N, C-alpha and C positions, 0 to 999 in steps of 0.2 A: 080411347086414350088420346091425349092431345099430341100435337106434332113433336114436341120436345121429348115426351116419354117414349115415342116410337123410334127416336134416333138410335142408331146402332152405336154401341160404345166405341171407344177409340180403336185404333187399328188392331188387327188380329195379333195375338201374342207372338212375340219373336221367338224363333227356334233356339236362340242362344240363352233364353231364360231357363232357370232350373225347373225340373219337374217336381211339382209339389205332391201330387198323388198319382199312383199308377196301379192298374190291376193287371194280373197275369192269370189267364185261364180261370177266372173267378166263377165258381159254381156254388149254388145253394139249392139243396134238395130237401124237401119237407116230406114227412110221412115215412112209415115203415113198410106198409103194404103197397097201396096204390100211390107210388111216389110222384110228387109234383116237382119238376125242375123249375124253380122260380127264376134262377139264373143259370145259364148254360155256356160256360167258356167265354166270359166277357173280358175283352182286352182293350184298354184305352189308357191314355195319360193326359194329365192337365198340367200346364205350366204356370208358373207364377204370374199373377195378373190377369188370368183368363176369367171370363164370366160365361159359364156353360149352363145350358138348360138341358134337362133330361125329360123327354116326353115319351108318350106311348099310350095305348089303350089300357083300360083297367086290367090288371092281371099280367101286365107285360114284364113286371119285375122292377119297376121304378123305386118303390119304397124299400124293397129288399136290398137293392143296390145302395141306396142312401144309408140304410142301417149298417151295412158292411163297411162302407167308407168311413162312417163315424164310429166304428168299433162298438156299435150297440148290439151286434150279432157276429157270429163267427161263420166263415164259409165252410161248406162241406169239403171243398178242395179249391186249390188256387190260392192267390195271395193278393193282399192289399198292402201297398207300400206308401208311406207318408214321409216326405222329406228323406227318402233313402232308407227308411227304417221299416222292415217287414213287421206287420202287426202280429203275426204268429209268434214272433220272438220277443214281443214286449211283455214283460212280467206285470207291470202295473198299467192296465188299460185305462183305469180311472184317471190316473195322472196324465196320461197322454191326451185323453179327451179334454181335460180341463186346461191343458196348455197349448195343444196343437190344433184343436178343432172347436169352432164356434157353431152353435146350432140356432136356427130360427125356425120355429114350428108354426104350423097353420094356426093352432091355438097358442097364443103368445106365452102361456105358461108362466106368467108373472106371479109372484107371491103377493096375495091380496092385501096383506097387512104391512107391507113395506112400501115406501115411497118409490118414485121413479128412480131417484139417485141410489137408494138402497138396493133396489133390484139390480141395477147395473153393477154395483159393487159385489154382488154375490159370488161371481166366479173368482174374485180376487181374495176372498176370505182365507183360503188355505195357501196363500202365496207368501213371499217374503215382503210384500208391500206393507208399509205401515199405514195406519188409519188416515193420516193426512194425504199420503200419496193415493190411496184408494179414492178418497173424496175428490181429489183433483182430477183423477182419471175419469171418474163418473161425470163430473162437471164438463170435462172436455168432450166426452162422447155425446152427452145430451145436447151440447151446443152443435156438434156435427149433425145430429138428426133433427135439429130445430126445436128442441124442447127445453131450453134453458128456463123458460118461465114456468115449466111444469115439474121442475125437479123435486118439489116437495109434495106433489099430488100422489094420492093412492091410485092404483089401477082402476078402481070403481069410479073415480072422479075424472077419468079420461075417456076419450072416444076410442073406437076400435082401431082407427088409424094411428092414433097417438100411442096406444098400447103396443102396437106392432113396431113402432119406431123405438120404443124403449127396449123391446126384445132384440132389435137389431143392434142397438148400442150395447146391450149386455153381451151379445155374441162376439163383439169386437173387443171386449174388455181386456183380454189377455194377449191381444195382438196375435190371434191364431194364424197358423199357416194356411188354414182352409176354413171357409165358412160354408156350411151346408144349410140350405133352406128347403123345407118341406112344405110345398104349397103356401108360400109366404103371403099370398094375397087371397087365399081361398075363401076367407070369411069377410072380405071387404067389398064395398061398392066400387063402381067404375072410377070415381074420382080418387078415392083412397088407393085403389090399385095403381092408378097412374102415378100418384104421389110416392108410393112405396117403391115402385120400379125406378122412378127417377132418382130416388135416394140411393138405391142399390147401385145404379149406374155411376152416380157421383162417388160413392165409396170405392167402387171398382177402379174408376179412372183416376181419381185424385189421391187415393190412399194406396192404390195398388193391391187391394184385397183380392184374393182368389176365391171365387164364389161358384158353387154348383147348386142349382135350384131344380127341384122336381116340380113340374107344373102341368096342369091340364089346360091352362089358358094360353091360347096361341098368341095373344097380344103380349103376354108376359114373356113367352119364349122369344118373340121377335125382338124384344128389348135387349137380349143377351148377344154375345158375339159368336156363339157356337151352339148348335143344337144336335144332341145325340138322341136318336129315336130307337127305343126298345120295342121288340115284338117277340112274344113267346120266350122271354128270357135271353134273347140275343140282340146284339146291336144290328139294327137294320140299316141305319145310315148315320153318318157323323159329318156334319156340314158346317162350314164357317158361314156366318150370317153377314152378308155385305149390304143388305137393304131389308126394309120391312116386307118387301114382296117375296123374299126367299121363304119366309114362314108360310105364306099362302101357297107357294109352289110345293112345299113339303106336305102340307095338308092335302092338296089335290093329288099328289103322288100316291097317297095312302088310300085314295078312293078307288072303287072298281074301275072307273074309266081311266084314272091315272095309271093304275097298274097295267091295264090293257095296252095303253099307249107305250109305256116303257118296255113292255115285253114283246111289242110288235104283233099283238093279237089282232085278228081281223076285226075291223070296226064297221058299223053301218055307214053307208055312203055319206050321210050328212055330217059324220064326225071325222072322216078321213083327212080332210084338209087341216082340221084342228089338230089331229094327231101328228101330222107331219110337222106342223109349226111348233108344237110343244115338246116333241120327243127329246131333242137334245137338251132343252132347258131342264126337263124333268130328270134326265140322266145326270145332269150336273149336280143336282141336290140329292 
């Protein structure tokens, strides 16, 4: 990624901003016999204007958590609260999803027979917006993502990066309280990944959008302002990102050598000085 895309978003979110989403002892168990605890008592909150990455190895619970946050699945126990409203008490989850949550998927999921502008308008179809207002909103968002000249193109006439930009514009159509991104750059090359992350940063900082992104890409995670690491369905760490190097420290902390340093395990003589120098930095993240 280029230097601009690695820059950390604006300052960490202020504690006086409202909490947009919160989880309380969130647990999801699959199976009747040999049960799998995909999530096991997860507690965290995200305030308005934060840009958060959720990372972790395969099977750590990342996708399960995102599905619960987006009301695409129900927890076995615990609670998800969006804008102060507990999802377990919401009667019409479809309406909540369409008004409070915007989704950006790894596969853009655009409707192939609709133009870019028409795809952006889709979330507005069942609202009180009249056709003219919908068209204006779609035009406004396509301008934000740099696709004004592509507004009448079908998905098949656009590049992968352009299609993902349309998907981001669509996610913002209803001005949702929360944008959830599931591997938003998973199918993109290095340049398009950098471009999409720069766009998400701009949307976060300039429009104040609250974004939670699941990712395996450490460069993507480095571009956010906070990294939550899951392991075995539990939060292992929750760290504010103050520089691009914080992500590297988090990755190293997850390695066998990093864990040995943090835990104070005996090290071979050639690594002892390294361990002493890094221990405090690793404990910080």
